[in-house]
C-alpha atoms as one frame of an Amber mdcrd trajectory, in Angstrom:
protein
  58.866 220.769 180.484  56.264 218.486 182.063  57.189 216.483 185.137  55.533
 213.198 186.151  55.975 212.532 189.829  53.631 209.758 190.900  56.621 207.760
 192.152  57.563 208.589 195.730  60.396 206.836 197.540  60.235 206.433 201.283
  62.731 204.712 203.536  61.229 203.226 206.665  63.204 201.788 209.575  60.329
 200.214 211.466  60.960 196.567 212.179  58.560 194.022 213.577  60.518 191.501
 215.606  58.550 188.418 216.642  59.476 185.197 218.386  59.979 182.260 216.036
  57.479 179.588 216.981  58.037 176.299 215.207  54.400 175.415 214.695  52.645
 173.053 212.362  50.405 174.243 209.542  46.906 174.721 210.849  44.000 173.021
 209.124  41.575 175.732 210.277  43.119 178.388 208.052  40.623 180.801 206.449
  42.003 182.795 203.510  41.202 186.509 203.557  39.088 188.112 200.850  41.109
 189.491 197.911  40.700 193.161 198.864  41.746 192.528 202.469  44.731 190.436
 201.362  45.755 193.206 198.971  45.566 195.800 201.748  47.583 193.526 204.010
  50.568 193.791 201.702  50.888 197.478 202.476  51.164 196.666 206.180  53.447
 193.650 205.915  55.490 195.177 203.095  55.556 198.927 203.813  56.550 200.981
 200.797  60.264 201.251 201.385  63.553 200.940 199.558  64.680 198.815 202.511
  62.673 195.958 200.952  63.130 197.050 197.345  59.649 198.469 196.789  58.468
 201.866 195.581  55.135 203.647 195.811  53.227 203.536 192.524  50.020 205.506
 192.954  47.370 206.879 190.610  45.432 209.628 192.434  41.653 209.774 191.900
  40.285 212.376 194.285  41.096 213.932 197.653  38.204 214.651 200.025  39.179
 217.625 202.270  37.734 217.508 205.813  39.640 220.240 207.650  42.998 221.995
 207.386  44.833 219.003 208.886  42.768 216.063 207.703  41.765 214.740 204.292
  40.820 211.411 202.718  42.759 210.550 199.542  41.154 208.211 197.017  43.794
 206.537 194.885  44.836 203.278 193.273  48.109 201.806 194.521  50.270 199.128
 192.937  52.462 196.712 194.886  55.805 196.104 193.185  56.850 193.096 195.301
  55.582 190.446 192.889  52.585 188.163 192.269  52.338 184.925 194.211  50.894
 181.881 192.470  48.075 181.449 195.015  47.227 185.159 195.129  43.706 186.324
 194.178  43.318 189.710 192.464  41.547 192.479 194.367  38.287 193.995 193.099
  40.443 196.532 191.197  42.863 194.134 189.515  45.915 191.936 190.108  48.527
 193.850 192.108  46.320 196.908 192.614  44.631 198.172 195.768  41.964 200.810
 196.494  43.370 203.128 199.179  40.074 204.391 200.617  39.152 201.131 202.355
  39.598 201.258 206.143  39.833 197.909 207.969  40.943 196.088 211.071  41.767
 192.559 209.955  42.485 189.648 212.265  45.006 186.888 211.574  44.404 183.946
 213.884  47.598 182.451 215.313  46.873 178.906 216.403  43.355 179.211 217.835
  41.081 182.233 217.951  41.883 184.047 221.190  39.248 184.468 223.873  39.963
 187.602 225.891  38.015 186.570 228.982  40.785 184.063 229.721  44.049 185.163
 231.291  46.331 184.135 229.825  44.233 183.162 226.835  46.908 181.164 225.016
  49.439 178.555 226.041  52.795 179.984 227.008  55.167 177.114 226.211  55.469
 174.071 223.981  55.726 171.874 227.075  52.390 173.203 228.351  50.859 172.662
 224.943  52.037 169.046 224.801  50.656 168.340 228.255  47.333 169.825 227.213
  47.248 167.680 224.094  48.022 164.515 226.022  45.441 165.224 228.730  42.702
 165.935 226.198  43.300 162.963 223.919  40.491 160.496 224.556  40.243 158.495
 221.331  41.988 155.249 220.548  42.588 156.117 216.899  46.125 157.454 216.715
  45.414 159.282 213.448  42.745 161.323 215.222  45.249 162.276 217.898  47.691
 163.371 215.215  45.125 165.395 213.252  44.126 167.229 216.435  47.696 168.245
 217.174  47.845 171.430 215.111  44.333 172.471 216.121  45.069 172.447 219.844
  48.386 174.236 220.077  48.211 178.003 220.552  51.587 179.504 221.347  51.102
 183.155 220.387  48.454 185.879 220.360  46.386 186.727 217.297  47.623 189.538
 215.078  45.514 192.537 214.010  46.318 194.684 210.964  44.984 198.230 210.692
  44.784 199.667 207.196  43.818 203.327 206.772  44.531 205.965 204.161  46.688
 207.924 206.635  48.271 205.143 208.705  48.960 201.409 208.716  50.106 199.381
 211.706  49.690 196.116 213.634  48.597 195.417 217.165  48.505 192.470 219.572
  47.009 191.680 222.934  49.492 191.940 225.795  48.183 189.478 228.370  50.536
 190.835 231.063  48.917 194.287 230.940  45.537 193.076 229.591  45.687 195.683
 226.831  46.005 195.813 223.071  49.345 197.343 222.076  50.491 198.533 218.666
  53.755 197.777 216.943  55.770 199.834 216.530  54.770 201.459 219.821  52.955
 204.774 219.397  50.381 206.969 221.124  47.407 205.398 219.330  44.616 204.160
 221.618  42.934 200.845 220.732  39.581 200.318 222.442  37.683 197.071 221.694
  34.150 196.129 222.713  33.991 192.591 224.139  30.870 190.495 224.631  30.193
 188.249 227.621  32.174 185.411 226.022  35.377 187.417 225.632  34.972 187.859
 221.859  35.537 191.151 220.038  32.449 192.930 218.705  33.920 196.167 217.352
  36.846 198.579 217.656  37.396 202.265 218.308  40.832 203.700 217.515  41.977
 207.199 218.485  45.067 208.621 216.792  47.580 211.051 218.278  45.710 214.091
 216.927  42.454 213.088 218.620  40.636 211.818 215.521  38.434 208.785 216.262
  37.876 205.866 213.888  34.955 203.474 214.395  35.262 199.938 213.004  32.251
 197.622 212.813  29.789 199.866 214.663  29.318 203.549 215.348  28.530 205.190
 218.680  25.360 207.000 217.545  22.001 206.087 216.057  23.624 204.499 213.014
  22.752 200.863 213.715  24.730 199.315 210.885  27.148 196.504 211.719  29.796
 196.378 208.993  32.078 193.358 209.220  33.355 190.698 206.866  32.180 187.522
 208.520  33.998 184.279 207.948  30.863 182.149 208.005  32.751 178.879 207.622
  35.967 177.386 206.396  35.722 173.840 205.099  39.009 171.969 204.977  39.223
 168.870 202.812  42.272 166.634 202.933  43.266 163.437 201.197  45.126 162.525
 204.392  42.025 161.074 206.015  39.358 162.305 203.557  37.772 164.424 206.246
  35.836 167.645 206.108  35.723 170.047 209.020  34.355 173.533 209.465  35.069
 176.452 211.769  32.469 178.418 213.664  31.351 181.736 212.155  33.640 184.522
 213.258  34.476 188.110 212.436  37.663 188.294 210.416  37.585 191.949 209.371
  35.952 195.036 210.862  35.211 197.788 208.325  35.534 201.535 208.933  32.039
 202.984 209.399  32.713 206.480 210.751  35.405 209.044 211.438  34.945 211.841
 213.964  37.692 214.462 213.684  39.093 216.420 216.597  36.904 219.382 215.551
  33.735 217.199 215.445  33.516 216.746 211.672  31.896 213.427 210.665  32.629
 211.185 207.685  30.596 208.012 207.115  31.423 204.918 205.090  28.833 202.556
 203.577  29.241 199.084 202.102  27.497 196.673 199.785  27.451 192.874 199.856
  29.863 191.333 197.368  29.511 187.565 197.693  28.027 185.249 195.079  26.934
 182.012 196.817  27.903 178.841 194.969  26.856 175.314 195.894  28.605 173.477
 193.049  31.976 172.363 194.427  33.624 172.634 191.001  32.746 176.352 190.900
  33.815 177.253 194.416  36.870 179.323 195.302  39.438 176.748 196.397  42.757
 177.414 198.115  45.604 174.975 198.683  46.500 175.752 202.292  48.885 172.930
 203.182  50.889 170.118 201.643  53.054 167.646 203.505  54.615 164.191 203.427
  55.796 161.782 206.114  58.966 159.694 205.970  60.342 157.362 208.613  64.026
 157.983 209.315  64.894 154.443 210.505  63.827 150.810 210.084  62.227 150.288
 213.487  58.663 150.992 212.441  58.296 148.211 209.888  58.877 145.212 212.129
  55.875 145.531 214.467  58.098 146.244 217.423  56.066 149.186 218.733  52.549
 148.402 217.551  50.720 147.933 220.873  49.068 151.065 222.251  46.902 151.371
 225.326  45.197 154.486 226.697  44.625 155.460 230.312  42.872 158.674 231.437
  43.140 160.030 227.931  46.891 159.454 227.704  48.763 156.968 225.510  50.666
 154.319 227.453  53.857 153.522 225.585  54.818 149.874 225.213  58.406 149.781
 224.054  60.785 152.714 224.103  59.414 154.822 221.250  56.196 156.735 220.869
  53.722 154.388 219.154  52.038 156.831 216.779  55.164 156.777 214.603  54.532
 153.156 213.692  51.013 153.997 212.536  52.260 156.792 210.286  55.169 154.848
 208.866  53.032 151.866 207.871  50.141 153.747 206.270  51.440 157.124 205.148
  55.152 156.849 204.409  56.093 158.808 201.283  52.571 159.861 200.267  51.719
 163.476 199.406  48.853 164.956 201.391  47.070 168.160 200.436  44.750 170.295
 202.531  42.358 172.543 200.617  40.156 175.259 202.015  36.869 176.464 200.580
  36.054 179.525 202.683  32.566 180.842 203.243  32.866 184.614 203.568  30.246
 187.368 203.575  32.413 189.771 201.603  31.619 193.483 201.276  32.748 196.202
 198.905  32.943 199.936 199.645  29.799 201.657 198.316  29.807 205.280 199.496
  31.911 207.788 201.414  29.793 210.713 202.637  30.922 214.025 204.129  28.384
 216.851 204.334  27.256 217.497 200.722  30.099 215.545 199.116  29.639 211.905
 198.231  32.033 209.467 196.615  30.161 206.559 195.090  31.779 203.219 194.238
  29.831 201.178 191.698  30.497 197.489 191.279  30.171 195.636 187.999  26.922
 193.905 187.130  28.837 190.947 185.690  30.369 188.342 187.980  34.127 187.930
 187.917  35.601 184.968 186.053  38.298 184.358 188.668  36.378 184.786 191.942
  32.810 184.508 193.181  32.283 188.244 193.575  32.036 191.452 191.544  34.800
 193.823 190.516  34.804 197.584 191.090  33.566 199.212 187.889  33.288 202.991
 188.456  33.992 205.738 190.966  31.725 208.808 190.906  32.306 212.140 192.649
  29.095 213.973 193.600  28.167 217.286 195.180  24.629 216.850 196.441  22.751
 215.280 193.545  25.127 216.722 190.949  27.778 214.526 189.357  31.151 216.214
 189.128  33.187 213.508 187.404  33.351 209.732 186.871  36.291 207.350 186.754
  35.853 204.189 184.692  38.077 201.205 185.498  38.931 199.451 182.243  39.392
 195.801 183.144  40.073 192.493 181.469  41.815 189.243 182.432  45.357 187.967
 182.371  45.769 184.827 180.201  42.815 185.776 177.964  45.221 185.650 174.990
  45.913 181.978 175.763  42.682 180.073 174.992  44.399 176.720 175.550  45.865
 176.413 179.064  49.524 175.497 179.400  50.549 171.912 180.148  50.781 171.840
 183.924  51.173 168.532 185.780  49.638 170.123 188.866  46.256 169.860 187.116
  46.015 166.106 187.671  47.588 166.170 191.140  45.141 168.435 192.943  43.186
 165.626 194.581  39.433 166.133 193.949  39.944 169.739 192.845  41.233 169.090
 189.330  38.063 170.712 187.834  38.844 173.877 189.810  42.315 174.098 188.307
  41.362 175.693 184.978  38.795 177.927 186.654  41.641 179.434 188.708  43.647
 180.441 185.608  42.081 183.869 184.781  43.167 186.830 186.928  41.421 190.203
 186.982  43.521 192.785 185.117  43.381 196.595 185.268  44.157 197.857 181.765
  43.577 201.533 182.464  41.479 204.306 184.034  39.369 206.776 182.070  38.181
 210.084 183.553  34.885 211.627 182.365  33.342 215.016 183.152  29.774 215.689
 184.296  28.597 215.490 180.667  30.213 212.077 180.247  32.934 213.491 177.986
  36.363 211.854 178.174  38.857 214.099 179.970  41.909 211.903 180.370  43.077
 208.317 180.387  45.835 206.280 182.050  46.935 203.074 180.310  48.804 200.214
 181.997  51.103 197.713 180.326  52.346 194.497 181.960  55.195 192.084 181.342
  53.938 189.518 178.823  53.561 185.795 179.338  51.154 183.189 180.645  50.462
 183.027 184.369  49.734 179.661 186.023  46.586 178.560 187.810  46.342 179.612
 191.439  46.442 175.887 192.271  49.663 175.281 190.334  52.737 173.673 191.889
  55.053 175.717 189.625  56.314 177.835 192.517  59.702 178.835 193.877  60.508
 178.511 197.574  58.799 181.835 198.259  55.558 181.063 196.401  56.236 182.962
 193.160  55.891 181.493 189.667  59.030 179.712 188.427  57.820 178.031 185.217
  58.404 174.454 186.425  55.001 173.150 185.383  56.424 169.618 185.404  56.148
 169.645 189.219  53.634 167.121 190.512  53.985 168.269 194.127  55.390 171.139
 196.173  57.702 169.038 198.358  61.196 170.135 197.249  63.828 167.705 196.060
  65.737 167.380 199.323  67.702 164.554 200.885  67.479 163.300 204.442  69.160
 160.702 206.605  67.483 157.289 206.648  69.245 154.991 209.098  72.788 154.800
 207.681  71.816 155.757 204.157  70.180 158.654 202.316  66.690 159.050 200.873
  65.080 161.743 198.760  61.874 163.291 200.072  60.317 165.319 197.268  60.567
 165.869 193.533  59.550 169.513 193.035  61.932 172.039 191.495  61.423 175.167
 193.640  64.204 177.252 192.071  63.853 181.034 191.743  63.566 182.155 188.101
  63.390 185.856 187.378  61.890 185.748 183.877  58.865 183.829 185.130  58.383
 185.782 188.359  58.090 189.037 186.334  55.184 187.803 184.192  52.071 189.918
 184.819  53.943 192.685 186.675  53.321 196.346 185.855  55.773 197.394 183.148
  54.593 200.802 181.971  52.154 203.603 182.828  51.189 205.935 179.984  49.725
 209.276 181.096  47.056 211.354 179.338  49.683 213.857 178.146  51.801 211.239
 176.386  54.427 210.855 179.097  55.192 207.490 180.616  56.953 205.684 183.443
  58.607 202.324 182.847  59.630 199.814 185.521  62.271 197.113 185.565  62.480
 194.484 188.317  64.901 191.828 189.522  64.793 189.055 192.096  65.797 189.653
 195.696  69.237 188.627 196.912  70.648 188.021 200.368  73.910 187.145 202.031
  72.881 187.124 205.680  70.201 185.520 207.833  68.354 186.936 210.816  66.993
 184.145 212.985  66.953 182.913 216.572  68.607 179.721 215.316  72.332 180.455
 215.581  73.507 177.478 213.509  73.982 178.040 209.779  72.703 175.045 207.839
  74.476 175.631 204.549  72.250 175.781 201.512  68.910 176.743 203.056  66.797
 175.419 200.244  68.330 172.008 199.668  68.588 170.600 203.203  70.934 168.034
 201.701  72.442 165.644 204.212  76.117 165.093 203.468  77.828 161.789 204.193
  81.457 160.914 204.791  81.988 157.141 204.889  85.228 155.556 206.094  85.897
 151.813 206.357  88.669 149.256 206.564  89.396 147.466 203.298  90.265 143.813
 202.789  92.396 142.908 199.824  92.625 139.415 198.233  95.731 137.303 197.794
  96.414 137.392 194.019  97.701 133.792 194.105  95.106 132.040 196.259  92.175
 134.494 196.139  91.886 134.349 199.923  91.027 137.542 201.784  93.945 139.259
 203.441  93.686 141.160 206.728  92.867 144.868 206.430  95.581 147.522 206.491
  97.214 148.329 209.811  96.667 152.124 209.661  94.146 154.484 208.060  93.997
 158.301 208.087  91.639 160.970 206.790  91.826 164.786 207.046  88.894 167.166
 206.673  87.809 170.655 207.674  84.471 172.045 208.831  83.984 175.636 207.664
  81.528 176.333 210.478  80.299 174.779 213.721  78.540 171.611 212.567  76.285
 169.099 214.270  77.335 165.606 213.115  75.640 162.236 213.518  78.344 159.635
 214.170  77.638 155.980 213.400  80.523 153.592 214.087  80.807 149.800 214.079
  84.153 148.276 215.127  84.226 144.536 214.643  85.541 142.565 217.545  87.841
 139.560 217.438  87.132 136.647 219.774  89.114 133.996 221.632  87.757 131.556
 224.164  90.500 132.466 226.610  90.704 136.198 226.066  87.095 137.166 225.143
  86.170 139.975 222.727  88.436 142.872 221.834  88.099 145.760 219.352  90.036
 145.062 216.178  90.826 148.787 215.677  91.551 151.772 217.863  89.898 154.846
 216.251  90.636 158.428 217.362  89.452 161.791 215.977  91.901 164.673 216.533
  91.214 168.405 216.301  93.908 170.971 215.446  94.172 173.584 218.227  96.795
 176.341 217.938  98.628 174.306 215.326  98.747 171.107 217.386  96.635 167.950
 217.120  94.608 167.225 220.252  92.306 164.259 220.898  88.720 165.307 220.176
  86.858 162.023 220.675  87.484 158.273 220.878  85.430 155.651 219.050  84.140
 152.682 221.045  82.758 149.344 219.775  79.359 150.774 218.686  78.495 154.463
 218.497  75.309 156.162 217.350  75.292 159.715 218.677  75.250 163.387 217.708
  78.410 165.437 218.284  78.957 169.180 217.758  82.186 169.736 215.808  83.526
 173.300 216.200  84.822 175.010 213.075  88.313 173.789 212.217  90.572 170.990
 210.941  90.229 167.343 211.957  92.182 164.110 211.579  90.806 160.597 211.926
  93.233 157.733 212.615  92.387 154.034 212.749  95.121 151.691 214.018  94.922
 147.893 214.020  94.730 147.198 217.764  94.145 143.433 218.007  95.992 141.221
 215.504  94.791 138.019 213.856  96.933 134.900 213.523  98.084 135.937 210.050
  99.220 139.254 211.479 101.209 137.662 214.277  98.414 137.687 216.847  96.389
 135.006 218.624  92.936 135.480 217.068  91.395 133.916 213.978  88.531 136.382
 213.201  89.476 139.099 210.730  87.922 142.245 212.243  87.382 145.614 210.574
  85.373 148.797 211.013  82.973 151.231 209.356  82.422 154.870 210.300  79.900
 157.297 208.851  79.509 161.034 209.529  76.283 162.677 208.357  75.571 166.384
 208.709  74.059 169.492 207.113  76.483 172.069 205.784  79.687 172.504 203.781
  82.901 170.569 204.442  86.354 170.316 202.883  87.451 166.733 202.362  88.157
 164.138 199.704  84.502 163.108 199.415  82.819 166.543 199.251  83.560 169.451
 196.896  84.329 172.793 198.486  81.309 175.080 198.578  81.462 178.855 198.266
  79.757 180.410 201.287  80.471 183.914 200.021  78.193 183.623 196.999  75.157
 185.869 196.764  71.934 183.886 197.181  68.783 184.559 195.136  65.362 184.836
 196.779  61.833 184.878 195.382  59.836 188.055 194.918  60.876 191.225 193.122
  62.675 194.455 193.915  62.771 197.584 191.796  65.808 197.713 189.509  65.172
 200.875 187.536  62.520 203.497 186.785  62.562 205.443 183.518  60.539 208.632
 182.945  59.799 209.470 179.300  57.974 212.147 177.357  56.860 211.254 173.828
  59.221 208.245 173.987  62.204 210.480 174.807  64.007 209.488 177.988  64.151
 212.316 180.516  65.200 210.640 183.749  66.545 207.180 184.568  66.827 206.060
 188.184  68.677 202.849 188.981  68.960 200.970 192.276  71.757 198.792 193.626
  71.403 196.617 196.731  75.065 195.595 196.972  78.143 196.979 198.659  81.787
 196.544 197.700  84.366 195.692 200.344  87.840 195.669 198.886  87.445 193.910
 195.575  84.477 191.769 196.624  80.815 192.562 196.009  78.291 191.576 198.684
  74.510 191.717 198.811  73.219 193.776 201.733  70.048 191.665 201.808  69.065
 189.930 205.042  66.755 186.916 204.937  64.273 186.785 207.806  64.300 183.261
 209.171  65.265 179.836 207.909  62.565 178.215 205.785  60.616 175.488 207.547
  61.112 172.678 205.024  61.008 169.738 207.407  60.286 168.950 211.037  62.745
 166.260 212.001  61.261 163.693 214.387  57.830 165.283 214.025  56.924 162.178
 215.943  59.606 159.817 217.205  61.420 158.467 214.163  59.212 160.323 211.653
  60.120 163.405 209.586  57.410 165.668 208.197  58.261 167.516 204.958  56.358
 170.621 203.864  55.309 171.850 200.435  53.643 175.077 201.585  56.750 176.484
 203.252  56.697 178.770 206.263  59.257 181.420 207.198  59.739 182.731 210.729
  59.605 186.516 211.298  56.892 187.135 208.757  53.227 186.412 208.269  51.333
 185.126 205.264  52.108 188.054 202.970  55.075 189.668 204.706  58.413 190.357
 203.078  61.339 187.972 203.546  64.192 190.324 202.630  65.412 193.576 204.196
  68.347 195.550 202.751  70.910 197.317 204.897  72.128 199.586 202.094  70.516
 200.815 198.863  72.252 203.047 196.323  70.067 205.227 194.089  71.605 206.703
 190.946  69.510 209.215 188.964  70.624 210.323 185.488  68.926 213.535 184.290
  69.252 213.408 180.506  67.791 216.900 180.016  70.222 218.758 182.288  73.026
 216.203 181.903  73.251 215.590 185.643  73.961 212.456 187.646  72.897 212.281
 191.288  73.898 209.415 193.559  72.293 208.786 196.959  72.898 206.055 199.507
  70.366 204.854 202.060  71.407 202.909 205.145  69.396 200.874 207.621  70.983
 200.673 211.062  69.306 198.283 213.490  71.831 197.725 216.256  69.518 195.558
 218.369  69.483 192.863 215.708  73.199 192.656 215.081  73.787 189.925 217.627
  71.257 187.748 215.771  72.782 188.404 212.357  74.402 185.377 210.733  76.513
 186.075 207.650  76.867 183.258 205.168  80.434 184.189 204.316
């Protein structure tokens, strides 16, 4: 009986724990080339059941170097899902060529200069002072636009991708060294120029093998880097265009020297097609945002006057003046930032070791979906003799849909509407054919994908995690969320960012058919979670609605049925409610006062909020004449009482004015009361992206082995997801400037980078059913990270 074992399951327990920096979206963002982005997934999302992924690999050839070292050439597939904005690699959407060796840099804030110590700002306070001291213009919009560019709160991140190891490293300014994460015995040795910029890298692994990135140490004078020649950002915020200086974004592997002095060399070929026509350029949507004032102050001219002294704004009034500028000119408008990167991309051309050469041949026809060439063939040679050739059979997703779908994003992409349809095709790997030295077909792998039409890379039909959700009616990415506006509520966005499994599976690998007739079939499902790992210890309820809840309470005046005259309000009012968790509440109270020339003004009502402690009501807070403050209400039961304190003449008192009161509580999170329905905090939450649900091995369409995966655990009679979400989504920055909220369409998540996973599972159950031998094997995998438990917030 034949066995097909290209699926290997590994469980990793390596966690990258980083400080959550609440930073704005940078306008200087340069997207990585497709191949580098594809490789980055295998660093940010290591193949592991702990994040629901499995290793799908099609081996091509293994180049043996010595008894302990070899270079595998294979094609790998990432099962975590396809993001809307994702560009296919030179192999095909979702696939990656394993033989590429890179050190790739992700700039955090500003590009670090390593001749400075420390080279980045260490606190938000320091950053703000720097911004204020360096602001010399009188145009407040300029000051605002410079904000994100000038804050640098964390070191740049470097990703190392090799066929035998993948890891990250950072610069530790306290020791003035580059350190890897997780910590290991790998040595990282950069070459710096006189300006503190990195020229190349040398990395030595624990076995003594040395890897040279960018440049070699011998007479080989090649300099192999992917240079980010420019990154032009265009925004409809201020219709500006700005570019970044040329910089090295990726250093390519040029040589390996093993611990027994064997040498392997890597060669590359240029893979960039220059385009001057803007409508044919590769365009990325890198940011989308919207401003809303959260009070009325900025529409009455109260804080309009601004003066500058020594580069600093002098505030006239008691609020920062830039808010007025934003509120008057930008309130409620959607602003997009697009990037058109200039990159000198390169594609692997040859790997040479002694008489063996592996040649990578790119297509002679330009790609439809990207200004570059795809990888067409891989040839294995011994000297001048061809041993075998692998042909990559490629096409394009959406080719069966000649008429693009109706997508309202098309007309809402600012000046890039012509680029919308150009971003619809996606390179597709249909199969791999193997030929012998006489060009005779030896074998063939075929790949089948889940059917359906994928959106343009510029589409707004995305869930909160960036995956396709089918909502092509979206005209923006700002989600439909509510926020507090003075003593009322306003809605910020209109986009439906819901997670929808059927749409997020479109284009994913469904089946591999092997040359012998056997096959492997994959089934996926969306991620789930029921806990959050974040430095913010306050649960905010439904993470993806940010709905502000309101509880209004007021005195009521009835009318005399005979005369129609208003009667005094009731003498006593009461209201009970319960907070299911510690909740920050904005209290707004107005108690009308009654006046008498002899006795002055007095509150018409005495209002008290009680809290139940050990079964008894205790005074929690008293309401004065006018209150507008934020109060933290601990979890528990509360009682509000309002008693008529000063009587009018009709009520037997001395005063003529009627009096009354209004009280409003606004907050984020669930509550039990007459106004709000009870929410269910124990429900399992869905998240974007995919996890493996089942794998089925077949031979001649007969099922041999079915392996299913469960990411839940049962406690008593209740079922819980073991998924942990890394970080609250950054949907809005409240008081981005005084009195102004900034809402985001391109949503950031702490504890992950641009392509990192959002979900980690604490327990995975694998159940394998062997149909041939009638056996059922059940395994359970656990992830125990004790250091993170104190930061774990369960939603139940």
